[in-house]
KOLVO-918095 format. One record per residue (C-alpha): x, y, z; residue number from 1. Coordinates in steps of 0.5 Angstrom, whole numbers, plus 500, padded with zeros to 3 digits. Example, Ala and Ser with C-alpha at 12.3 -4.5 7.8 and 13.67 -1.06 7.14 Angstrom:
BEGIN
<rec X="525" Y="491" Z="516" seq="1"/>
<rec X="527" Y="498" Z="514" seq="2"/>
end
This chain:
BEGIN
<rec X="562" Y="147" Z="626" seq="1"/>
<rec X="565" Y="151" Z="632" seq="2"/>
<rec X="569" Y="147" Z="637" seq="3"/>
<rec X="564" Y="150" Z="642" seq="4"/>
<rec X="558" Y="147" Z="638" seq="5"/>
<rec X="562" Y="140" Z="637" seq="6"/>
<rec X="563" Y="140" Z="645" seq="7"/>
<rec X="556" Y="141" Z="646" seq="8"/>
<rec X="553" Y="136" Z="641" seq="9"/>
<rec X="558" Y="131" Z="644" seq="10"/>
<rec X="556" Y="132" Z="651" seq="11"/>
<rec X="548" Y="131" Z="649" seq="12"/>
<rec X="550" Y="125" Z="646" seq="13"/>
<rec X="554" Y="122" Z="652" seq="14"/>
<rec X="548" Y="124" Z="656" seq="15"/>
<rec X="543" Y="121" Z="652" seq="16"/>
<rec X="547" Y="114" Z="651" seq="17"/>
<rec X="548" Y="114" Z="659" seq="18"/>
<rec X="541" Y="114" Z="660" seq="19"/>
<rec X="540" Y="108" Z="656" seq="20"/>
<rec X="546" Y="104" Z="659" seq="21"/>
<rec X="545" Y="099" Z="665" seq="22"/>
<rec X="548" Y="099" Z="672" seq="23"/>
<rec X="554" Y="103" Z="673" seq="24"/>
<rec X="556" Y="103" Z="666" seq="25"/>
<rec X="557" Y="110" Z="664" seq="26"/>
<rec X="560" Y="113" Z="657" seq="27"/>
<rec X="565" Y="119" Z="659" seq="28"/>
<rec X="566" Y="125" Z="654" seq="29"/>
<rec X="574" Y="126" Z="655" seq="30"/>
<rec X="575" Y="132" Z="651" seq="31"/>
<rec X="575" Y="135" Z="644" seq="32"/>
<rec X="582" Y="133" Z="640" seq="33"/>
<rec X="585" Y="136" Z="634" seq="34"/>
<rec X="588" Y="130" Z="631" seq="35"/>
<rec X="590" Y="123" Z="633" seq="36"/>
<rec X="594" Y="117" Z="630" seq="37"/>
<rec X="592" Y="110" Z="632" seq="38"/>
<rec X="597" Y="104" Z="631" seq="39"/>
<rec X="595" Y="097" Z="631" seq="40"/>
<rec X="599" Y="092" Z="634" seq="41"/>
<rec X="603" Y="088" Z="629" seq="42"/>
<rec X="602" Y="080" Z="628" seq="43"/>
<rec X="607" Y="077" Z="633" seq="44"/>
<rec X="608" Y="083" Z="637" seq="45"/>
<rec X="607" Y="083" Z="645" seq="46"/>
<rec X="606" Y="089" Z="649" seq="47"/>
<rec X="600" Y="094" Z="649" seq="48"/>
<rec X="594" Y="092" Z="645" seq="49"/>
<rec X="592" Y="100" Z="644" seq="50"/>
<rec X="597" Y="104" Z="642" seq="51"/>
<rec X="595" Y="111" Z="640" seq="52"/>
<rec X="596" Y="119" Z="641" seq="53"/>
<rec X="592" Y="125" Z="641" seq="54"/>
<rec X="593" Y="132" Z="641" seq="55"/>
<rec X="588" Y="137" Z="643" seq="56"/>
<rec X="587" Y="144" Z="641" seq="57"/>
<rec X="592" Y="147" Z="647" seq="58"/>
<rec X="598" Y="142" Z="644" seq="59"/>
<rec X="597" Y="137" Z="650" seq="60"/>
<rec X="599" Y="130" Z="648" seq="61"/>
<rec X="595" Y="124" Z="651" seq="62"/>
<rec X="599" Y="118" Z="649" seq="63"/>
<rec X="598" Y="110" Z="651" seq="64"/>
<rec X="602" Y="104" Z="649" seq="65"/>
<rec X="608" Y="108" Z="645" seq="66"/>
<rec X="615" Y="108" Z="648" seq="67"/>
<rec X="615" Y="115" Z="650" seq="68"/>
<rec X="611" Y="113" Z="656" seq="69"/>
<rec X="616" Y="107" Z="658" seq="70"/>
<rec X="622" Y="107" Z="662" seq="71"/>
<rec X="626" Y="101" Z="659" seq="72"/>
<rec X="627" Y="106" Z="653" seq="73"/>
<rec X="633" Y="111" Z="653" seq="74"/>
<rec X="631" Y="119" Z="654" seq="75"/>
<rec X="633" Y="120" Z="647" seq="76"/>
<rec X="628" Y="115" Z="644" seq="77"/>
<rec X="622" Y="117" Z="648" seq="78"/>
<rec X="624" Y="125" Z="646" seq="79"/>
<rec X="624" Y="123" Z="638" seq="80"/>
<rec X="618" Y="119" Z="638" seq="81"/>
<rec X="614" Y="125" Z="642" seq="82"/>
<rec X="617" Y="130" Z="637" seq="83"/>
<rec X="615" Y="126" Z="631" seq="84"/>
<rec X="608" Y="125" Z="634" seq="85"/>
<rec X="607" Y="133" Z="635" seq="86"/>
<rec X="610" Y="134" Z="628" seq="87"/>
<rec X="605" Y="130" Z="625" seq="88"/>
<rec X="599" Y="131" Z="629" seq="89"/>
<rec X="600" Y="139" Z="630" seq="90"/>
<rec X="604" Y="141" Z="624" seq="91"/>
<rec X="602" Y="135" Z="619" seq="92"/>
<rec X="609" Y="135" Z="617" seq="93"/>
<rec X="611" Y="128" Z="616" seq="94"/>
<rec X="617" Y="131" Z="612" seq="95"/>
<rec X="620" Y="135" Z="618" seq="96"/>
<rec X="618" Y="129" Z="622" seq="97"/>
<rec X="623" Y="124" Z="618" seq="98"/>
<rec X="628" Y="130" Z="618" seq="99"/>
<rec X="628" Y="130" Z="626" seq="100"/>
<rec X="630" Y="123" Z="626" seq="101"/>
<rec X="635" Y="123" Z="621" seq="102"/>
<rec X="638" Y="129" Z="625" seq="103"/>
<rec X="638" Y="125" Z="631" seq="104"/>
<rec X="641" Y="119" Z="628" seq="105"/>
<rec X="647" Y="124" Z="625" seq="106"/>
<rec X="648" Y="127" Z="632" seq="107"/>
<rec X="649" Y="120" Z="635" seq="108"/>
<rec X="654" Y="118" Z="630" seq="109"/>
<rec X="658" Y="124" Z="631" seq="110"/>
<rec X="657" Y="123" Z="639" seq="111"/>
<rec X="654" Y="130" Z="640" seq="112"/>
<rec X="649" Y="127" Z="645" seq="113"/>
<rec X="648" Y="127" Z="652" seq="114"/>
<rec X="650" Y="121" Z="655" seq="115"/>
<rec X="645" Y="121" Z="660" seq="116"/>
<rec X="640" Y="121" Z="655" seq="117"/>
<rec X="642" Y="114" Z="653" seq="118"/>
<rec X="641" Y="111" Z="659" seq="119"/>
<rec X="636" Y="105" Z="659" seq="120"/>
<rec X="633" Y="104" Z="666" seq="121"/>
<rec X="630" Y="097" Z="668" seq="122"/>
<rec X="628" Y="094" Z="675" seq="123"/>
<rec X="631" Y="088" Z="679" seq="124"/>
<rec X="625" Y="084" Z="681" seq="125"/>
<rec X="629" Y="079" Z="684" seq="126"/>
<rec X="636" Y="077" Z="687" seq="127"/>
<rec X="641" Y="076" Z="681" seq="128"/>
<rec X="642" Y="069" Z="683" seq="129"/>
<rec X="635" Y="067" Z="681" seq="130"/>
<rec X="635" Y="070" Z="674" seq="131"/>
<rec X="635" Y="064" Z="669" seq="132"/>
<rec X="635" Y="069" Z="663" seq="133"/>
<rec X="641" Y="074" Z="663" seq="134"/>
<rec X="638" Y="081" Z="660" seq="135"/>
<rec X="642" Y="087" Z="659" seq="136"/>
<rec X="640" Y="090" Z="666" seq="137"/>
<rec X="642" Y="084" Z="670" seq="138"/>
<rec X="649" Y="084" Z="667" seq="139"/>
<rec X="650" Y="091" Z="668" seq="140"/>
<rec X="647" Y="090" Z="675" seq="141"/>
<rec X="652" Y="084" Z="676" seq="142"/>
<rec X="658" Y="088" Z="674" seq="143"/>
<rec X="656" Y="094" Z="679" seq="144"/>
<rec X="656" Y="089" Z="684" seq="145"/>
<rec X="663" Y="086" Z="682" seq="146"/>
<rec X="665" Y="093" Z="683" seq="147"/>
<rec X="663" Y="094" Z="690" seq="148"/>
<rec X="657" Y="097" Z="689" seq="149"/>
<rec X="650" Y="095" Z="693" seq="150"/>
<rec X="645" Y="092" Z="689" seq="151"/>
<rec X="639" Y="089" Z="691" seq="152"/>
<rec X="632" Y="087" Z="689" seq="153"/>
<rec X="627" Y="093" Z="687" seq="154"/>
<rec X="633" Y="097" Z="685" seq="155"/>
<rec X="633" Y="101" Z="678" seq="156"/>
<rec X="639" Y="100" Z="674" seq="157"/>
<rec X="641" Y="105" Z="669" seq="158"/>
<rec X="646" Y="102" Z="664" seq="159"/>
<rec X="649" Y="104" Z="657" seq="160"/>
<rec X="650" Y="099" Z="651" seq="161"/>
<rec X="658" Y="100" Z="649" seq="162"/>
<rec X="662" Y="098" Z="643" seq="163"/>
<rec X="665" Y="091" Z="643" seq="164"/>
<rec X="664" Y="084" Z="641" seq="165"/>
<rec X="659" Y="080" Z="644" seq="166"/>
<rec X="651" Y="080" Z="645" seq="167"/>
<rec X="648" Y="086" Z="647" seq="168"/>
<rec X="647" Y="084" Z="654" seq="169"/>
<rec X="655" Y="083" Z="655" seq="170"/>
<rec X="656" Y="090" Z="652" seq="171"/>
<rec X="651" Y="093" Z="658" seq="172"/>
<rec X="655" Y="097" Z="663" seq="173"/>
<rec X="653" Y="101" Z="669" seq="174"/>
<rec X="651" Y="108" Z="667" seq="175"/>
<rec X="656" Y="111" Z="672" seq="176"/>
<rec X="662" Y="107" Z="668" seq="177"/>
<rec X="661" Y="109" Z="661" seq="178"/>
<rec X="664" Y="115" Z="658" seq="179"/>
<rec X="662" Y="119" Z="651" seq="180"/>
<rec X="666" Y="115" Z="647" seq="181"/>
<rec X="664" Y="108" Z="649" seq="182"/>
<rec X="657" Y="108" Z="647" seq="183"/>
<rec X="655" Y="104" Z="641" seq="184"/>
<rec X="652" Y="108" Z="636" seq="185"/>
<rec X="649" Y="103" Z="632" seq="186"/>
<rec X="645" Y="100" Z="637" seq="187"/>
<rec X="642" Y="106" Z="639" seq="188"/>
<rec X="640" Y="108" Z="632" seq="189"/>
<rec X="638" Y="101" Z="630" seq="190"/>
<rec X="635" Y="099" Z="637" seq="191"/>
<rec X="632" Y="105" Z="640" seq="192"/>
<rec X="631" Y="111" Z="635" seq="193"/>
<rec X="629" Y="108" Z="629" seq="194"/>
<rec X="624" Y="103" Z="632" seq="195"/>
<rec X="621" Y="109" Z="637" seq="196"/>
<rec X="620" Y="113" Z="631" seq="197"/>
<rec X="618" Y="108" Z="626" seq="198"/>
<rec X="612" Y="106" Z="631" seq="199"/>
<rec X="609" Y="113" Z="628" seq="200"/>
<rec X="612" Y="113" Z="621" seq="201"/>
<rec X="610" Y="106" Z="619" seq="202"/>
<rec X="603" Y="108" Z="620" seq="203"/>
<rec X="603" Y="113" Z="615" seq="204"/>
<rec X="606" Y="109" Z="610" seq="205"/>
<rec X="613" Y="111" Z="611" seq="206"/>
<rec X="619" Y="106" Z="611" seq="207"/>
<rec X="625" Y="105" Z="615" seq="208"/>
<rec X="629" Y="106" Z="608" seq="209"/>
<rec X="625" Y="112" Z="607" seq="210"/>
<rec X="628" Y="115" Z="613" seq="211"/>
<rec X="635" Y="113" Z="612" seq="212"/>
<rec X="635" Y="116" Z="605" seq="213"/>
<rec X="631" Y="122" Z="607" seq="214"/>
<rec X="625" Y="120" Z="602" seq="215"/>
<rec X="618" Y="120" Z="604" seq="216"/>
<rec X="612" Y="119" Z="600" seq="217"/>
<rec X="609" Y="125" Z="596" seq="218"/>
<rec X="602" Y="124" Z="597" seq="219"/>
<rec X="600" Y="123" Z="605" seq="220"/>
<rec X="594" Y="128" Z="605" seq="221"/>
<rec X="589" Y="122" Z="606" seq="222"/>
<rec X="592" Y="122" Z="613" seq="223"/>
<rec X="590" Y="129" Z="615" seq="224"/>
<rec X="583" Y="130" Z="612" seq="225"/>
<rec X="579" Y="134" Z="616" seq="226"/>
end
């Protein structure tokens, strides 16, 4: 069936349903999509109840619930997740998606990334003295304050996790104080790149081990049926 005919039938269906719906309730036809992926929230997981990505016939993505639309993930993690989504939805090529993740991991290990792409942003929502749990952004803000910078409620703090001992919070440094040789590759691989990519790849039955070893399941055709 041609796209124009599909759209017409969808609009007709919406029209019929809306005539039967009570009050102000209304069904909306949002568009025709070439492909989509829906990821259920895992047991014990907090965050978005709905997590999906749709791609239309012009290549535009509609994303909900994934890290690519969240501020508290670094740019590199959001970019790789978006590339994985496009590669799977548009090109239907999970092997290429896995390779993109592996290339990104390699660049992180070799420090061939832009420092600004590793910055994580979070907002200071209260006076620093009122925080009972000291997260990485609070720790970084306290360091910035101790170094003579103005830090106040409502400010957005950019920080990078660096090498060294101690907790992740202890190793959070204000972004402006970090050099390329300082960041912790293992943190960014294990806590940013892999989790963001696996949100998508796991739905296709691809494991983290598959990604790290460069192997994927041979039969993924069932996910790309038309």
